[in-house]
C-alpha positions in Angstrom: -0.1 0.3 0.4 1.6 3.5 -0.9 1.4 6.4 1.9 -1.0 7.7 0.0 -3.2 5.2 0.7 -5.9 3.1 -1.2 -9.3 3.9 -2.3 -12.9 2.5 -2.3 -16.0 2.6 -3.5 -19.1 1.0 -1.8 -22.4 0.4 -2.6 -24.8 -0.4 -0.4 -28.5 -1.0 -1.3 -31.7 -2.3 0.8 -35.2 -2.9 -0.4 -37.7 -4.1 1.6 -41.1 -5.1 -0.5 -44.1 -4.8 1.6 -47.3 -7.4 1.2 -49.6 -4.2 1.5 -49.0 -0.4 1.8 -47.3 0.9 4.7 -48.5 4.3 6.1 -45.1 5.2 8.4 -41.8 4.2 8.5 -39.2 5.5 10.7 -35.5 4.2 9.6 -31.8 4.4 11.7 -29.1 3.7 9.4 -25.3 3.4 9.8 -24.2 3.4 6.2 -22.0 6.2 6.1 -18.5 5.7 6.6 -16.5 6.9 10.1 -13.8 9.1 9.2 -10.5 8.7 11.8 -7.4 7.8 11.8 -6.9 5.2 9.7 -10.0 6.0 7.2 -11.2 9.3 5.3 -14.9 9.4 3.9 -14.2 11.4 0.8 -17.8 11.3 -0.7 -21.0 10.0 0.9 -24.8 9.9 -0.7 -27.7 8.1 0.3 -30.2 7.7 -2.1 -34.1 7.2 -1.2 -37.6 6.0 -2.7 -40.0 6.7 -2.3 -38.5 10.5 -2.7 -41.3 11.7 0.0 -39.5 11.5 3.2 -37.7 13.3 5.9 -34.1 12.7 6.6 -32.0 14.3 9.6 -28.0 13.1 10.3 -26.4 13.0 13.7 -23.8 11.2 15.8 -24.7 8.4 17.9 -23.5 7.6 21.7 -20.1 6.1 20.0 -19.7 9.2 17.5 -20.5 7.3 14.4 -22.4 9.2 11.4 -25.7 8.4 11.7 -29.0 9.5 9.3 -33.0 9.0 10.6 -35.0 8.8 7.6 -39.2 9.2 8.3 -41.5 8.7 5.4 -45.5 9.1 5.8 -46.6 8.6 1.8 -47.9 5.1 1.7 -45.5 2.7 -0.6 -45.1 -0.7 -1.2 -41.6 -0.9 -1.5 -38.9 1.2 0.5 -35.3 1.4 -1.3 -32.2 3.1 0.6 -29.1 3.2 -1.5 -25.9 4.8 0.5 -22.8 5.0 -2.4 -19.2 6.2 -0.9 -15.5 6.6 -1.7 -12.7 6.1 1.3 -9.6 6.3 1.7 -7.7 3.9 3.7 -4.1 4.6 5.4 -1.8 2.3 5.9 -2.3 -0.3 9.2 0.8 -1.6 11.5 2.0 -5.0 10.5 2.0 -7.5 13.3 6.4 -6.6 13.4 5.2 -3.3 13.8 3.3 -3.7 16.8 5.7 -5.8 19.0 6.1 -4.6 22.7 3.1 -4.8 24.2 2.3 -5.2 27.6 1.4 -8.8 29.3 -2.3 -8.9 28.6 -2.4 -9.2 33.0 -0.7 -5.4 32.8 -3.3 -4.3 30.5 -6.0 -5.3 32.4 -5.1 -3.8 35.1 -4.5 -0.6 33.7 -7.9 -0.5 32.1 -9.3 -0.9 35.8 -7.4 1.7 37.6 -8.6 4.3 34.9 -6.0 6.6 35.3 -5.4 8.0 31.5 -8.5 9.4 29.2 -7.7 6.7 26.4 -8.2 4.0 29.3 -11.2 5.6 31.0 -13.0 5.9 27.0 -12.1 2.5 27.1 -13.7 1.0 29.8 -17.2 1.6 28.0 -16.3 -1.6 26.2 -15.5 -4.2 29.0 -18.6 -4.9 30.1 -21.5 -7.2 29.1 -23.8 -6.2 26.5 -26.9 -6.7 24.7 -25.8 -9.3 22.3 -22.7 -10.0 24.4 -22.3 -11.6 27.8 -19.6 -12.8 29.6 -19.0 -16.4 31.3 -16.7 -18.5 32.8 -16.9 -20.9 29.6 -15.7 -18.4 27.3 -13.0 -17.0 29.4 -12.3 -21.0 29.3 -12.1 -21.2 25.8 -9.7 -17.9 26.0 -7.1 -19.2 28.4 -4.9 -21.4 26.2 -4.0 -17.8 24.3 -3.7 -15.6 27.1 -1.0 -17.5 29.1 0.7 -15.7 31.9 2.4 -13.1 30.9 2.4 -13.5 27.2 2.1 -9.7 25.6 -1.4 -8.7 24.6 -1.4 -8.5 20.8 0.3 -12.1 20.6 -2.6 -13.5 22.7 -5.1 -11.9 21.1 -4.3 -12.7 17.1 -3.9 -16.5 18.5 -7.4 -15.9 19.7 -8.3 -14.6 16.6 -6.5 -18.3 14.3 -7.8 -20.3 17.1 -11.9 -19.4 16.0 -11.1 -19.5 12.7 -9.5 -23.3 13.1 -12.6 -24.2 15.5 -15.7 -22.6 14.1 -17.4 -23.7 10.8 -18.7 -20.1 8.7 -22.4 -21.7 8.4 -25.0 -18.7 7.3 -28.2 -21.0 8.3 -26.8 -22.4 11.8 -27.5 -18.9 13.8 -29.9 -15.7 14.0 -29.0 -12.6 15.6 -30.5 -13.3 18.7 -28.5 -17.2 19.1 -26.6 -16.0 22.5 -22.7 -16.8 22.4 -23.3 -19.7 25.1 -25.0 -21.4 21.7 -22.1 -20.2 19.3 -19.8 -21.6 21.5 -21.1 -25.0 21.8 -22.4 -25.5 17.8 -18.9 -24.3 16.7 -20.9 -22.7 13.8 -22.3 -19.2 12.4 -21.2 -16.0 10.7 -18.7 -13.6 10.9 -21.3 -11.2 13.6 -20.8 -14.3 15.5 -17.4 -14.8 15.8 -16.3 -11.5 16.1 -18.7 -11.2 19.2 -17.6 -14.5 20.2 -13.9 -13.0 20.4 -15.4 -10.1 22.3 -16.8 -12.3 24.8 -13.8 -13.9 25.5 -11.9 -10.5 25.8 -14.2 -9.2 28.1 -14.6 -12.5 30.3 -10.5 -11.7 30.4 -11.4 -8.3 31.7 -9.9 -6.7 28.5 -11.9 -3.8 26.5 -13.1 -4.7 23.0 -15.6 -3.4 20.9 -17.4 -4.3 17.7 -16.7 -3.1 14.1 -19.0 -3.1 11.8 -18.4 -2.4 7.7 -17.1 -4.3 4.2 -14.4 -6.4 3.3 -12.9 -6.4 -0.2 -13.7 -10.0 -2.1 -11.2 -11.2 -4.4 -13.4 -13.1 -7.4 -12.0 -16.6 -9.1 -8.7 -15.9 -11.3 -10.7 -15.3 -14.4 -13.6 -14.4 -13.2 -14.7 -10.6 -13.0 -16.2 -9.2 -9.7 -19.7 -9.5 -9.1 -22.0 -6.4 -8.2 -23.8 -6.7 -5.2 -22.6 -9.8 -4.1 -20.6 -8.7 -1.3 -21.9 -8.2 2.1 -21.7 -6.7 5.0 -18.7 -7.9 7.7 -18.2 -7.9 11.2 -14.3 -7.9 13.2 -12.9 -7.0 16.5 -10.6 -3.9 17.9 -8.8 -4.6 20.9 -7.4 -2.1 23.2 -3.4 -1.8 23.8 -2.7 1.4 25.5 0.9 1.4 23.7 -0.5 1.1 20.3 -4.1 2.3 20.4 -6.8 0.1 19.1 -5.8 -2.6 17.0 -8.3 -4.4 14.9 -8.8 -8.2 14.4 -11.1 -10.4 11.9 -11.9 -13.6 13.4 -13.2 -14.3 10.4 -10.2 -14.8 8.5 -8.2 -15.3 10.9 -6.1 -11.8 10.6 -4.7 -8.8 11.6 -6.9 -6.1 9.3 -4.7 -4.5 7.3 -5.8 -2.4 4.1 -9.4 -4.4 2.9 -11.5 -3.4 5.9 -13.9 -0.8 5.6 -15.5 1.3 8.7 -18.8 2.3 9.1 -18.8 2.0 12.4 -17.9 0.4 16.0 -19.8 0.0 19.3 -20.9 -2.5 22.0 -22.1 -4.8 19.7 -24.1 -5.4 16.4 -27.2 -4.0 18.3 -25.1 -1.0 18.8 -23.9 -0.7 14.5 -26.9 -2.1 13.1 -26.6 -0.7 9.1 -30.8 -0.2 9.3 -33.3 -0.6 11.7 -36.7 0.4 12.2 -40.4 1.0 12.9 -43.3 0.7 10.4 -47.1 1.1 10.5 -48.9 -1.3 8.1 -46.8 -3.3 5.1 -48.1 -7.2 6.7 -45.2 -9.7 5.4 -42.0 -8.2 4.2 -39.5 -9.4 1.7 -35.6 -8.0 2.6 -32.6 -7.8 -0.4 -29.7 -6.2 0.3 -27.1 -5.7 -2.2 -23.4 -4.7 -1.7 -20.4 -4.0 -3.8 -17.0 -2.8 -3.0 -14.7 -1.6 -5.8 -10.7 -0.5 -6.0 -10.2 2.7 -7.2 -7.1 3.3 -9.0 
């Protein structure tokens, strides 16, 4: 990756089709990529059909950009198309992240919370709606977190073990599936694996936050990049006092580098759901989501 970084375009289209007309729809969106030290949002636009709607922009408790939509005209379909261009900066490789403190020292430093960064990290230390803490999660994490082992080395080992021990299975879980069931069934999707790793870390007393966004996929050799074939992705960020927040992806057993595009972060999936809301009427509904991530020259 060059010093200037790599630029990507992300198109995220969500369409709801309803059996009968919806008379009122209110939607809360996390579809605007977050700008921070490692990512700059160059442009962003949300297009909504029906065009008759009210929209407002804001930020949530965690500082993520949000949008609110209100549609009061009757409609049987709702289409939300987010089009963004972002530039990713160079992230440090594992060889550049040497010298992290033993994980027990980091746990003690966060518990004392004597710095602003450590105090901010404590909000990601406790149980949350989709991440419970348990002795079973701590027990699973312990082989990676041996006494005195550097924090980031241990976190990478846990990342790789989850990849090895669990199978990606889109039919095995739902949004509400508890981590205990994910741990026992050893199956799930990126959201489950991210929340499982977060549960392991927090059960050890270490802060960890949930990252929502996208990852560049690679077509098979000789095959074109398919439009709309990508999907939302989730991974984990671990607080390290020496280096700040460092991201790991247990679904792909890697330290996050130059192909992960961040929408936002929170305690778990419920804090950064791409789109959620309430409707009056509509009856049965069908949902279709298309995501395309394209590298730009």
